[in-house]
C-alpha positions as CSV (number, residue, x, y, z in Angstrom):
1,X,11.6,13.5,107.2
2,X,8.9,16.1,106.4
3,X,11.4,19.0,107.0
4,X,14.0,17.4,104.8
5,X,11.4,16.8,102.0
6,X,10.2,20.4,102.2
7,X,13.7,21.8,102.0
8,X,14.5,19.6,99.0
9,X,11.3,20.6,97.2
10,X,12.0,24.3,97.8
11,X,15.7,23.9,96.8
12,X,14.7,22.1,93.6
13,X,12.2,24.8,92.6
14,X,14.6,27.7,93.5
15,X,17.7,26.2,91.7
16,X,15.6,25.5,88.6
17,X,14.2,29.0,88.5
18,X,17.2,31.2,89.5
19,X,20.3,29.0,89.1
20,X,22.3,27.2,91.7
21,X,24.9,29.8,92.7
22,X,22.4,32.7,93.1
23,X,20.3,30.8,95.7
24,X,21.9,30.8,99.1
25,X,21.4,28.5,102.1
26,X,20.0,31.5,103.9
27,X,17.4,32.0,101.1
28,X,16.3,28.4,101.4
29,X,16.1,28.5,105.2
30,X,13.9,31.6,105.0
31,X,11.6,30.1,102.4
32,X,11.4,26.8,104.2
33,X,10.7,28.6,107.5
34,X,13.6,26.9,109.3
35,X,17.0,27.9,110.5
36,X,20.2,27.5,108.4
37,X,21.4,25.1,111.1
38,X,18.4,22.8,110.4
39,X,19.3,22.6,106.7
40,X,22.9,21.6,107.7
41,X,21.5,18.9,110.0
42,X,19.7,17.4,106.9
43,X,22.3,18.1,104.2
44,X,26.1,18.1,104.7
45,X,26.6,21.2,102.5
46,X,25.2,22.9,99.4
47,X,26.9,20.4,97.1
48,X,25.0,17.6,98.8
49,X,21.7,19.5,98.5
50,X,22.3,20.2,94.8
51,X,23.1,16.6,94.2
52,X,19.9,15.4,95.9
53,X,17.7,18.0,94.1
54,X,19.1,17.0,90.7
55,X,18.8,13.3,91.6
56,X,15.1,13.9,92.4
57,X,14.5,15.6,89.1
58,X,16.0,12.7,87.2
59,X,14.1,10.1,89.2
60,X,10.9,11.9,88.6
61,X,11.5,12.0,84.9
62,X,12.5,8.3,84.9
63,X,9.2,7.3,86.6
64,X,7.2,9.4,84.2
65,X,8.9,7.8,81.2
66,X,8.3,4.3,82.5
67,X,4.7,5.0,83.2
68,X,4.0,6.4,79.8
69,X,5.7,3.5,78.0
70,X,3.4,1.0,79.9
71,X,0.2,2.6,78.6
72,X,-1.7,0.9,75.6
73,X,0.7,0.1,72.7
74,X,2.8,2.9,74.2
75,X,4.8,4.1,71.2
76,X,2.9,7.2,69.9
77,X,1.6,8.2,73.3
78,X,5.1,7.9,74.6
79,X,6.5,10.2,71.9
80,X,3.9,12.9,72.4
81,X,3.9,12.8,76.2
82,X,7.6,12.6,76.7
83,X,8.1,15.5,74.3
84,X,5.6,17.5,76.3
85,X,7.3,16.4,79.5
86,X,10.7,17.6,78.1
87,X,9.2,20.9,76.9
88,X,7.6,21.5,80.3
89,X,10.9,20.6,82.1
90,X,13.1,22.8,80.0
91,X,10.6,25.8,80.0
92,X,10.7,25.7,83.8
93,X,14.4,25.4,84.1
94,X,16.7,28.4,83.9
95,X,19.6,27.6,81.4
96,X,22.0,29.2,83.9
97,X,21.2,26.3,86.3
98,X,22.2,23.7,83.7
99,X,25.4,25.6,82.9
100,X,26.3,26.0,86.6
101,X,25.8,22.4,87.4
102,X,28.1,21.4,84.5
103,X,30.8,23.8,85.7
104,X,30.6,23.8,89.5
105,X,28.9,20.6,90.4
106,X,30.5,17.9,88.2
107,X,29.3,15.0,90.5
108,X,25.7,16.1,89.9
109,X,26.2,16.5,86.2
110,X,27.7,13.0,86.0
111,X,24.3,11.7,87.3
112,X,22.8,13.3,84.2
113,X,25.4,11.7,81.9
114,X,24.7,8.3,83.5
115,X,21.0,8.9,83.2
116,X,21.4,9.7,79.5
117,X,23.5,6.6,78.8
118,X,21.4,4.2,80.8
119,X,17.8,5.4,81.1
120,X,17.3,7.6,78.0
121,X,19.2,5.3,75.6
122,X,17.4,2.1,76.8
123,X,14.0,3.9,76.7
124,X,14.6,5.2,73.1
125,X,15.8,1.8,71.9
126,X,12.7,0.1,73.4
127,X,10.4,2.6,71.8
128,X,12.1,2.4,68.4
129,X,12.0,-1.4,68.4
130,X,8.4,-1.5,69.4
131,X,7.5,1.2,66.9
132,X,9.1,-0.8,64.1
133,X,7.1,-3.9,65.0
134,X,3.9,-1.9,65.0
135,X,4.6,-0.3,61.7
136,X,5.1,3.3,63.0
137,X,8.8,3.5,62.1
138,X,10.7,2.4,59.0
139,X,11.8,-1.3,59.3
140,X,15.4,-0.6,58.1
141,X,16.4,1.9,60.8
142,X,19.1,0.8,63.3
143,X,17.6,1.4,66.7
144,X,21.0,1.6,68.4
145,X,22.4,4.2,66.1
146,X,19.2,6.3,66.0
147,X,18.9,6.2,69.8
148,X,22.5,7.4,70.1
149,X,21.8,10.1,67.5
150,X,18.8,11.4,69.5
151,X,20.7,11.4,72.8
152,X,23.5,13.4,71.1
153,X,20.9,15.9,69.9
154,X,19.7,16.4,73.4
155,X,23.2,16.7,74.8
156,X,24.2,19.3,72.1
157,X,21.7,21.8,73.4
158,X,23.4,21.8,76.8
159,X,26.7,23.2,75.3
160,X,27.5,26.3,77.5
161,X,28.2,28.3,74.4
162,X,24.5,28.2,73.6
163,X,23.7,30.0,76.9
164,X,25.7,33.1,76.0
165,X,23.3,33.8,73.1
166,X,20.4,35.8,74.5
167,X,18.1,34.5,71.7
168,X,18.7,30.9,72.5
169,X,15.6,29.0,73.6
170,X,16.4,25.6,75.0
171,X,12.9,24.2,74.9
172,X,12.1,25.4,71.4
173,X,15.4,24.0,70.0
174,X,14.7,20.6,71.5
175,X,11.2,20.5,70.0
176,X,12.5,21.4,66.5
177,X,15.2,18.7,66.8
178,X,12.7,16.1,68.0
179,X,10.3,16.9,65.2
180,X,13.1,16.6,62.6
181,X,14.3,13.3,64.1
182,X,10.8,11.7,64.2
183,X,9.8,12.7,60.6
184,X,13.0,11.1,59.4
185,X,12.0,7.7,60.9
186,X,8.2,7.6,60.6
187,X,6.2,5.5,58.1
188,X,3.1,7.2,56.8
189,X,1.1,5.2,59.5
190,X,3.4,6.6,62.2
191,X,3.2,10.2,60.9
192,X,-0.6,10.1,60.9
193,X,-0.8,8.5,64.3
194,X,1.6,11.0,65.8
195,X,-0.3,14.0,64.3
196,X,-3.6,12.7,65.6
197,X,-2.2,12.1,69.1
198,X,-0.6,15.6,69.2
199,X,-4.1,17.0,68.4
200,X,-5.6,15.1,71.4
201,X,-2.8,16.2,73.8
202,X,-3.0,19.8,72.7
């Protein structure tokens, strides 16, 4: 189990940094200090390894989001901490890896699509509804529509066309879109609380 866990951790880090196709099973075996045969004893093939690595990333993010939402009244802390979590994740992930998973590993990409539809949508709707009750968000907003809008914003950044532009910065674009989204739904109370929480986190 320890060997499998180590291989998976190294694969996740290497795929995120260099892309999926560039990193070979030989590279991973060398970095893990095991033989290539050992890797194939733990994982059926590279597709299997990519799927598990991607699954781990999504599960880690799901746990972080759930933990953040449980703290205090949750809403403002959730917004600030999840935006930081997203920024850190995207800054540490090579856009080529995202493009390659979409193109060459559709089963793994489908996990992200499912994660987006199930976890991110539900999380956003819960936060928006709670924020409305606490006076942070405008009462008249439709949480279902706004959650879908935000998910579409996230998804649009993963369009492969973006990755052909050398000036494209995935993390920066997502932060700008999030800021625009939030300031469209905040009440004055929400705006002040968000600004204060950002100052604490920074």
